[in-house]
C-alpha positions in Angstrom: 0.0 0.0 0.0 1.4 3.4 -1.0 1.7 6.3 1.3 -1.1 8.1 -0.6 -3.5 5.2 -0.1 -2.6 5.1 3.6 -3.3 8.8 3.9 -6.7 8.4 2.2 -7.6 5.5 4.6 -6.7 7.7 7.6 -9.0 10.4 6.3 -11.9 8.0 5.8 -11.5 6.8 9.4 -11.5 10.4 10.6 -14.7 11.1 8.7 -16.3 8.0 10.1 -15.4 9.0 13.6 -16.6 12.6 13.0 -20.0 11.2 11.8 -20.2 8.9 14.8 -19.4 11.7 17.2 -22.0 14.0 15.5 -24.7 11.2 15.7 -24.2 11.2 19.5 -24.9 14.9 19.8 -28.4 15.1 21.3 -30.9 17.7 20.1 -32.7 19.9 22.8 -35.8 17.7 22.4 -33.8 14.5 23.0 -32.2 16.1 26.0 -35.6 17.0 27.4 -36.8 13.5 26.6 -33.9 12.0 28.6 -34.6 14.4 31.4 -38.2 13.3 31.6 -37.1 9.6 31.5 -34.7 10.0 34.4 -37.1 12.3 36.4 -40.2 10.3 36.4 -42.4 12.6 38.5 -41.4 15.7 36.5 -44.3 15.7 34.0 -47.1 15.6 36.6 -45.3 18.1 38.8 -45.1 20.5 35.9 -48.8 20.0 35.0 -49.7 20.5 38.7 -47.9 23.8 39.0 -49.4 25.1 35.7 -52.9 24.0 36.8 -52.5 25.8 40.1 -51.2 28.9 38.3 -54.0 28.9 35.7 -56.8 28.5 38.2 -55.2 31.0 40.5 -55.4 33.6 37.8 -59.0 32.6 36.6 -60.5 32.2 40.1 -58.4 34.6 42.1 -58.6 34.8 45.9 -61.2 32.1 46.3 -58.7 29.6 45.0 -55.5 30.9 46.4 -56.3 30.7 50.1 -55.2 28.2 52.8 -58.6 26.7 53.2 -59.2 25.9 49.5 -55.7 24.5 49.0 -56.0 22.2 52.1 -59.5 21.2 51.0 -57.9 19.7 47.9 -55.6 17.6 50.1 -58.6 16.4 52.2 -60.4 15.4 49.0 -57.4 13.6 47.6 -56.5 11.7 50.9 -58.6 8.6 50.1 -57.5 8.5 46.5 -53.9 9.0 47.5 -53.9 6.1 49.9 -55.7 3.7 47.6 -53.5 5.1 44.7 -50.4 4.1 46.7 -51.8 0.5 46.7 -52.6 0.7 43.0 -49.1 2.0 42.3 -47.4 -1.0 43.8 -49.6 -3.3 41.6 -49.1 -1.3 38.4 -45.3 -1.2 38.9 -45.4 -5.0 38.6 -47.2 -4.6 35.2 -50.5 -5.6 36.8 -53.7 -3.7 37.7 -56.2 -4.0 40.5 -59.8 -3.1 39.8 -60.9 -4.3 43.3 -59.1 -1.8 45.4 -62.2 0.4 46.1 -64.3 -2.6 47.0 -61.5 -4.0 49.3 -61.3 -0.6 51.0 -65.1 -0.4 51.7 -65.4 -4.0 52.7 -62.6 -3.5 55.3 -64.4 -0.5 56.7 -67.7 -2.5 56.9 -65.9 -5.3 58.8 -64.5 -2.7 61.3 -67.9 -1.3 61.9 -69.9 -4.5 62.0 -67.4 -6.3 64.3 -67.7 -3.3 66.7 -71.5 -2.7 66.6 -72.9 -6.2 65.7 -70.6 -8.4 67.8 -69.5 -5.9 70.5 -65.8 -6.6 69.8 -63.4 -4.0 71.2 -62.6 -1.3 68.6 -58.9 -1.9 68.3 -59.5 -5.6 67.6 -62.2 -4.8 65.1 -59.8 -2.4 63.3 -57.2 -5.2 63.2 -59.8 -7.6 61.8 -60.7 -5.0 59.1 -57.0 -4.7 58.2 -56.7 -8.5 58.1 -59.7 -8.6 55.7 -58.0 -6.2 53.4 -54.8 -8.2 53.4 -56.7 -11.4 52.8 -58.5 -9.9 49.8 -55.1 -8.8 48.4 -53.6 -12.2 49.0 -56.4 -13.9 47.1 -55.8 -11.6 44.2 -52.0 -12.2 44.3 -52.4 -16.0 44.6 -54.6 -16.1 41.5 -52.2 -14.0 39.5 -49.0 -15.6 40.6 -49.9 -19.2 41.1 -52.9 -19.8 38.8 -51.3 -17.5 36.2 -54.5 -15.6 35.5 -54.3 -12.1 34.0 -54.5 -9.4 36.7 -57.2 -7.5 34.8 -59.5 -10.6 34.7 -58.7 -11.7 38.3 -59.5 -8.3 39.8 -62.5 -7.7 37.6 -63.9 -10.9 39.1 -62.9 -10.2 42.7 -64.2 -6.7 42.4 -67.6 -8.1 41.8 -67.2 -10.7 44.6 -65.9 -8.1 47.2 -68.5 -5.6 46.1 -71.4 -8.0 46.6 -69.9 -9.3 49.9 -69.9 -5.8 51.5 -73.6 -5.4 50.7 -74.6 -8.9 51.8 -72.6 -8.8 55.0 -73.7 -5.3 56.0 -77.3 -6.0 54.9 -77.0 -2.7 53.1 -77.2 -0.8 56.4 -75.2 2.3 57.3 -73.7 2.8 60.8 -74.5 6.4 61.6 -71.8 8.9 62.5 -73.6 9.9 65.8 -73.4 6.2 67.0 -69.7 5.9 66.1 -68.9 9.2 67.8 -70.7 8.1 71.0 -69.5 4.5 71.2 -66.4 4.0 69.0 -64.7 7.3 68.4 -61.4 5.5 67.5 -63.0 4.5 64.2 -63.2 8.2 63.3 -59.6 8.9 64.3 -58.4 10.0 60.9 -61.2 12.6 60.7 -59.7 14.7 63.5 -58.9 18.2 62.2 -55.8 20.2 62.9 -56.1 23.9 62.1 -53.1 26.0 61.3 -54.1 29.6 60.5 -56.7 29.3 57.7 -55.5 25.8 56.7 -57.4 22.7 57.9 -55.6 19.4 57.9 -56.9 16.1 59.0 -55.0 13.1 60.4 -56.1 11.3 57.2 -54.1 13.8 55.1 -51.1 13.5 57.4 -51.3 9.7 57.2 -51.5 9.8 53.4 -48.3 11.9 53.2 -46.4 9.7 55.7 -47.5 6.6 53.8 -46.4 7.9 50.4 -43.0 9.1 51.8 -42.4 5.7 53.4 -43.3 3.8 50.2 -41.1 6.2 48.2 -38.2 5.4 50.4 -38.8 1.7 50.3 -39.2 1.7 46.5 -36.0 3.7 45.9 -33.6 2.7 48.7 -34.3 -0.9 49.6 -33.6 -4.2 47.9 -37.3 -5.1 48.1 -38.1 -1.9 46.0 -35.4 -2.8 43.4 -36.8 -6.3 43.1 -40.3 -4.9 42.6 -39.2 -2.7 39.7 -37.2 -5.6 38.3 -40.3 -7.8 38.3 -42.3 -5.2 36.5 -39.6 -4.4 34.0 -38.9 -8.0 32.9 -40.2 -10.9 35.0 -38.2 -13.5 33.1 -34.9 -11.7 33.7 -35.9 -11.1 37.3 -36.5 -14.9 37.7 -33.1 -15.7 36.2 -31.4 -13.2 38.5 -32.7 -15.1 41.5 -35.9 -13.1 42.4 -38.8 -15.3 43.3 -41.4 -13.6 41.1 -44.4 -15.6 42.4 -43.6 -14.7 46.0 -43.0 -11.1 45.1 -46.3 -10.8 43.3 -48.2 -12.3 46.2 -46.4 -10.0 48.7 -47.2 -6.9 46.6 -50.9 -7.8 46.2 -51.2 -8.6 49.9 -49.5 -5.4 50.9 -51.8 -3.5 48.5 -54.8 -5.1 50.2 -53.5 -4.1 53.6 -53.1 -0.5 52.5 -56.7 -0.5 51.2 -57.7 -1.7 54.6 -56.0 1.3 56.1 -57.8 3.4 53.5 -61.1 1.9 54.8 -60.2 3.2 58.3 -59.4 6.6 56.9 -62.6 6.6 54.9 -64.7 6.2 58.1 -62.9 9.3 59.5 -63.5 11.2 56.3 -67.3 10.6 55.9 -67.9 10.0 59.6 -70.0 6.8 59.1 -69.7 3.2 57.9 -71.6 2.8 54.6 -71.3 0.0 52.0 -72.4 2.5 49.3 -69.3 4.7 49.5 -66.2 4.5 47.4 -67.9 3.3 44.3 -65.5 4.9 41.9 -62.3 4.7 44.0 -60.8 2.0 41.8 -61.1 4.2 38.7 -60.0 7.3 40.6 -56.8 5.5 41.8 -56.0 4.3 38.3 -56.5 7.9 37.0 -54.1 9.3 39.6 -51.5 6.6 38.7 -51.8 7.2 34.9 -51.8 11.0 35.1 -48.9 10.7 37.6 -46.7 9.2 34.8 -46.5 5.6 36.1 -46.2 3.3 33.2 -49.0 0.8 32.7 -46.4 -1.5 31.2 -44.7 -1.8 34.6 -41.2 -1.2 35.9 -41.1 2.6 35.6 -42.6 5.4 37.6 -42.5 7.2 40.9 -45.1 7.1 43.6 -44.7 10.8 44.0 -46.0 11.2 40.5 -49.2 9.4 41.7 -49.8 12.0 44.4 -49.2 14.8 41.9 -51.7 13.1 39.5 -54.3 12.9 42.3 -53.7 16.6 43.2 -54.1 17.6 39.5 -57.5 16.0 39.5 -58.3 17.7 42.8 -57.2 21.1 41.5 -59.3 20.7 38.3 -62.4 19.6 40.3 -62.2 22.5 42.8 -61.1 25.1 40.2 -63.9 24.3 37.7 -66.5 24.2 40.6 -65.4 27.7 41.7 -65.7 28.9 38.2 -69.3 27.6 38.1 -68.8 25.4 35.1 -70.8 22.2 34.3 -69.3 19.3 36.3 -69.0 17.3 33.1 -66.1 19.6 32.0 -64.1 18.1 34.9 -64.5 14.6 33.5 -63.8 15.8 30.0 -60.5 17.5 30.9 -59.5 14.5 33.1 -60.1 12.2 30.2 -57.9 14.4 28.0 -55.2 14.3 30.7 -55.3 10.5 30.8 -54.9 10.2 27.1 -52.1 12.8 27.1 -50.3 11.1 30.0 -50.3 7.7 28.2 -49.1 9.4 25.0 -46.2 11.1 26.8 -45.3 7.8 28.5 -45.0 6.1 25.1 -42.9 9.0 23.9 -40.6 8.9 26.9 -40.2 5.1 26.6 -38.6 5.5 23.2 -35.4 6.7 25.1 -35.0 3.2 26.5 -36.1 1.5 23.3 
C-alpha cells in the first residue's frame, strides 16, 4: 500500500469518527426526553404547577387561600392512599380493579365487628386490616400461582368483594352519631388540625407519611429494586434469583393491607360506615396513577407522581367548581389528561427502546 493510499484510509477513518461523534450529539428535544425519562415525576409536577397557576389567575382569591388548598388535600386523601396500593400493583405490570371494594369491605368489617358483635374497637380495626390483606392475598395468589391475567382476576374479585360488602352489612349504614358516641377511635383520621386558615386532617397526614415511606422503600431498599425488576422483565428477574411468584403475592397482599387502612381513613373522612361509599375509588386510583406518569407496562414510575396526579384531579375539580362550570367539563378534561399522559409515557419510553 502506497503512502497516498494510507493517507486516504486515515482520512476515511477520521470522517467516520466525526460522523459517529455527530450522531451522538443530542438535540434539545432529545435532552428534554432523557430528562423526563430520568425524572419520572417531572411531568405531573409541571402540570400540577401550571394548573394551580391557571386556576389561581382565573378564580383569584377564592382559589389561592389556605382553606381551599388544604381542602384539595382532604379530597385527595382517600384516592392518595388507595392510589399508593394501586401504584405497587401497576409497577409490577399488573392492575387491580378491586381496590375500592376492598377498602369499603374493610371499613364494613370494622364497623360490623364493633357494633354487631361488640368486639373492642382496636381488635375490630385489626380484623378489618386483616380482611384487606386477605383480599389482596387472594388476588395475588390467583395472579402468581394460577397464572390468570391481573385484569380478569381483579375484575372478578371486584364483583365478589363488592357483593360481599352489601350482603354482610345488609346494606345498612352505621351512623356517625353512633360511632362518635360508642367507638370514636373509628373516626380517628377525621380529626382536624387547624393552622391559620389551613385545615388538615389526620387522614391527610397519614397519606403523606405513607407515600413518603413507600417512596423510600421503592427507591432505597432491595425489596423496592426487586419490585421494579419484576415489573420491567419478570423472566430476567427470575433468572437473577428473584422469586417472582412470591414477590407478586407479597405486593398484592401489601396492597390489600393499604386498602384496609384506606377503609379506616374513609370512616374518619365521611364519619360513618356505609357500603355504598367509594364506588369509583378504583377508577380514581388508576386515574391518579396514569396522570402521575407511572407506566402501565410496569417497571417505571414514581409514587410521588401518583400523588401529583391525584392533586391535579383535585385542582381541576375545585377550580372548575369555583368557576361555576358544568361538572361534566371536569370529566372531559381529566379524560384528555389521561390520554395525554399515556401518549407522553409512550414517547418517553422511546429513550430506552
